[in-house]
N, C-alpha and C positions, 0 to 999 in steps of 0.2 A: 504494500500500500504506500502511495507517495506521501511525502511530508504534507503536501497541501490537503489531500483527502483526510489524513489523520487530524489536521487542525480543524477542518470543517466539521467532521463527525464529533470530535472532542468538544468543539464549541457548541454544537447542538445539545449534547447531553449535559454540558456544564451549565448552560443558561436554562435548560429545562429544569435542572435540579434546583438552582437558586431561585428561579421564578416560582416554582411550585411551592417552595417553602414560604413564599411571601404572599402569593395571590391565588385564591382568596383565603388561604389557610391561616396566615399569620394573625389577622384581626380576630378570626373566630377562635383560634387557640388562645390568644391573649384574653379574650372575653371569658373563655372557659376557665382560665386560671384566676379570674376575678379582677383583671386589670380594667380600669375605667377608660373612658373615651380619650381623656387627655393623655393617659399613659400609652394608649395604642398609637396616638399621633406621634409621641416621642419615639416609640419603637420603630415606626415606619420611616422616620427621618434618619435613623442611624446608618442604614446601609449606604445611602447616597453620600453621607459625610465620609465614610470609609473610602469611597471612590474619589472624592475631591482631595482628600489629604494623602492618600497612599499611591495613587497612580503615578505621580512624578517620581517618588523614590523607587517604585517598582521598575520603572523604565531605566533609571540610572543604574540600579543594581544589576539589571539584565545586561546592560552594556559592559559591566565590569566582571560579573560572575558568569555570564552566559545565559542565553534565553531558555535553554532546556531546564537548567536548575531552577529558575524562577517559575517556569510552568509546572514543574514537579511540586514545588511548594504550593502553588495555587490549587493543583489537583488534590493534594493531601487535605487542604482546607475544604474543598468541595466534598470530599469523602467523609471527613470527621464532623463537620459542623452540624449536619442533620441529626446526629446522635445526641448532640448537646441540647437541642431543643427539648428533647424528651425528659431532660433533668431539670428543666426550668420550673421555678415556683413563684417568681415575682417579676416585677417590671424591670428591676435593675439587672437581674440575671439574663432575662430575655433580651434586653438591650445589648448586653455584652456579647451574647451569642450572635445576635444579628450583625453587630459590628465585625465580629470574627468572620462570619459568613460573607460579609461585604468585602473583606480583604481579598477573597478568592477572585471575585470579578475584577476588583481594582488592579490585581496583578495580571490576571489572565488576558483580559481584552487588549491592553496596549502592547503587551509582549507578543501575543499571537499576531496582532496586526503588523508588528515590526518583522516577525518571521516571514509572514506571507508577502510583505512588501519587498523583501529581499530575494524572493524566489525567481520571479520573472518580471524584470523592470518594465518591459514593454507591455505587459498585460496586468499591471498591478491594480488598475482601476477595476477591471473585470473580476480579478481574484478577490479583492477586498469586498466588492459588492456581493459576490457569491458567498463569502464567509459570513457577511452580515445577514444574508438571507437564511443561512443555516442557523444562526443564533436566533433570528426572528421566528423560525419554525419551532424551535424549542420554547420560545417565549409565548407563542400562540397556543401550543397544545398543553402547556403546563397548567393554566387555570382550569381547563376543561377536565384534565385527568384528576387534578387535585379536588376539584368540586365534586366530581363523580364519586371518588373514593369516600369523601365526607358524607355524601348522600347515601351511599351503600351501607354505611355504618351509623345511620341516623339514630338508631336505638342505643348505640353504645359509642358516645363521642370519643372516649379515650382510645378505643380500638381504631377509629377512623384516623385520628391524628398519628397514632403509631404506624398505621399503614402508609400514610402520606410520607412521613419522614424516613421510613424504611426504604421507600421507592426513591426518595431524594438521595439517600445514602448509596443505593445501588447505582444510580446515575453518576454519582461522584466517583464510584469505584471504576465504572466503565471509562470515565474521563481519565482517571489516573493510569489505568492500564494502557490506554491509547497514547498518552504522553510519554510513557516509558519506551514506546516503540520509536520515538523520534531519534534521529541520529545525533551523536554527540556534537557539541559546538566545535567548529573547526579551529577556532583561535584558542591560544593559551591565555587565560585571564589571571590577572594579579588582583589580590584583595585591594579594594579601594581605600585610599587615604582620605581622611576627613577633608583636607584642603582640596583634593581632586574633586570630591563630590560637590563642595561649595562652588568651586570654579565652574564645573559643568552646569550646575543649576543656574548660576549667574548668567552664563552664556545663553542657555536655553531661554531664560525669561527675558532676555534682551533681543532675541531673534524676532523682529517685528512681523516678518512674513508668517512664521509659524503661529504666533499669537493671533494674528488677524484671521488666518484660516480656522483656527480653533474657535475664535469668537463668532465666526459665521455659523459654524456647527452648533455652538451654544445657543445662538439666536433661534435657529430652526428647532432645536430641542426645547427651548423656552416655549415656543409656540405649540409644539407637540405635547409638552407637559400640560399646558393649559387646555388643549383640545381633549386629551384623554381624561382629564380630571373634571372639567366643567361642562363638556358637551352633554354627558348624561343628565346632569341637573337642568341644563337648558332645554333639552328635549322633553324631559318630564314636565317642565313648565308649559310646554307647547302641546301637552296631551298625548305624547307618544308612549306606547307601552314599553315596559322594560325589555322584552324580547326583541322588539324592533331596534332599540338602542344598541343592544348587543350585536345585532346584524350589521348596523352601521359601523361600529367600532371594529368588528372583525374584518369588514370589507377594507378598511384602511390598512390594517396590518397585512392582509393578503396582498394588497396592491403594492405595498413597499417591498415585501419579500419577493414577489415575482418580477418586479421591475429593476431592482438594484443591480443585478448582474449585467443587464442590458445597458443601463445608464452608465455603469462603470466602463463597459466596453466602448461606449460612445465617447467618454472622456479620454480614453486611451487613444482613440483615432483622431479626435477633433480638438483636443485641448481641454484643460480643466477650467480656466478662468472664465471664458465666455459662458460655459455651461453653468457655472456657479451663479453668475449674474442673472442669467435667464431663469434659473430655478428659484432664486431669491425673489425675483419680481413676481413669478407665478405663485409662490408661497404667500407673498404679501396679499395678493388679490384673493386667494382662497380663504385666508384667515379673516379678511375683511367681510367676505360674503357670508360667513357662517351665521352671522346675526340675522340674515334674511331667510334662513332655512326654517321651514315649518311643516315638513311632511317627510315620510319615509323615503320617497323617491328623490327629492332634492337633497335629503341628508345623505343618501347613498352616493349621489353624484359628487357632492362636495367632499365627502370622505375619501372616495377613490381618487379624485383629483388632488386632494391635499397629500395623499400618500404618494402619488406619482411625483408631485413637485418636491416632496421631501427626498425622494430617491434621486432626483436630478441633482440636488445640492450635495447631499451627504455621500453619495457614491464618488464624488469628485474631490471633496475637501480632504478626506483621509489620504487619498492618493496624492493630492497636492502636497500635503505635509511630508509624505515619503519622498516626493520628488525634490523638495528643497532642503532635505536633510542629508548630511553625509552618512556613509555607512556606519561609522562609529557612533553617530548620534541618533540613529534610527529609533532604537528602543526608548531612549530618553525623550525624543521628540514626540513619540506616540504617547508617552506618559503625560506630557504637558497637554497634548491634544485631548486625551481622555479626561484629565482633571478639569479643564475648562469646560468641556462638553457636559460633564456632570453638574457643574455649577449652573449652567443654563437650564438643564433638565430639572434641577431641584428648585431653582428660582421661579420657574414658570408658575407652578401651582401656588407657591407662597405669595408672590406679588399679585397674581390674578385673584387670589382669595381676598386680599385686602381691597382690591379694586371692586370685586363683586359685592363686598360688604358695604363699601362706601357709595358707589354710584350705580350699582345694578349689575345683574348677571350678564346681560347681553352686551355690556361694554367691555368685558374681559377680552373678547376676541379682537376688538379694535386696538386694545393695548398690545396684544401679541403681534398684530399687524404693524403697529408703530415700531416695535422692537426690530422686526424684520426690515423695515424701511431704513432704520438707523444702520443696521448691518450692511444693507445694500450700498448705502452712501459711503460707508467706511471702506468697503471692499473696492468700489469703483475708484475711490480716491487713491488707492494703492495699486491700481491695476497695471500701470506702466512697469512697475518693478517686477511684476509677475508675468510679463508679456510672453515669456518663452514657454509657458506651461499651459 
């Protein structure tokens, strides 16, 4: 099995595992343990914090110790974390477990992206897009499988949670076994010195091109976080049934998963910069039109279009970061990219929640549209320096 296939399959099982542990099981499990609504909110926010704080160090350590070693560490966390949920008894312990589980994704995603980016430079957009689709497949099926297991054990909740976390553990084990199949890193790595890490971090955080590409991705995920959090509430206010809302959200995920490899291939052939600009413009229009949606049909149309526009941008941004990074900085650059990306994804629901409480639910989508406009203006202003990509 090729390195690329190993990474895609491992990514599918890894994200399936961590997503099923979270959605929809985590709030239900926390409530079962007697955690209140405020505590559940704290627990849900812990995993993104792990991504924000740990992705950059993970990328730097991968460039110093080797990608395979860091992927092995991540896979061990994917394997062991689900077992720790079963020992939880209060909000503090559950928060610590959730942070520990979040470390796995924080390490795995940027390092995996750097490995894939280095395989075939001329096809990295397509390869990264396909890898992203593999992880989205895991993310799509996880809530379905987790919810089904909980439903099957409705009479005995504890057995249902045990079954879910046992399956999460099994998925983590599959991930770990796949990672062990990867070839050893070609380079001989020396343990990093503290000054080396600080210097590398300083260089990365002053690479404006990398930061701008990451901020574009963050803006798109800000909008996506708003979409997935507040669209259900908005549709409920319009009288749509919950199952119709589920169909709309699923259509968006499927449209992203199916289109990302194609959009990545387009960016390989025709360039990243213009594709990102076009995608940002289309995302802006889609986000602005969400407030005019009032039926299942229009909801499906805007959801699919938003997913396609999302793919246009995000399939090119990660490849752009790889293009403008040196081979030695690839893992570290992807760490910065993932960290900024998580900030955007986390900030979307938080900021939009404040907006919804202050000026109304239908205004949140205009705010996400404004964030995309700001990202578009920023990226266009830097366009000349990225003209070769």
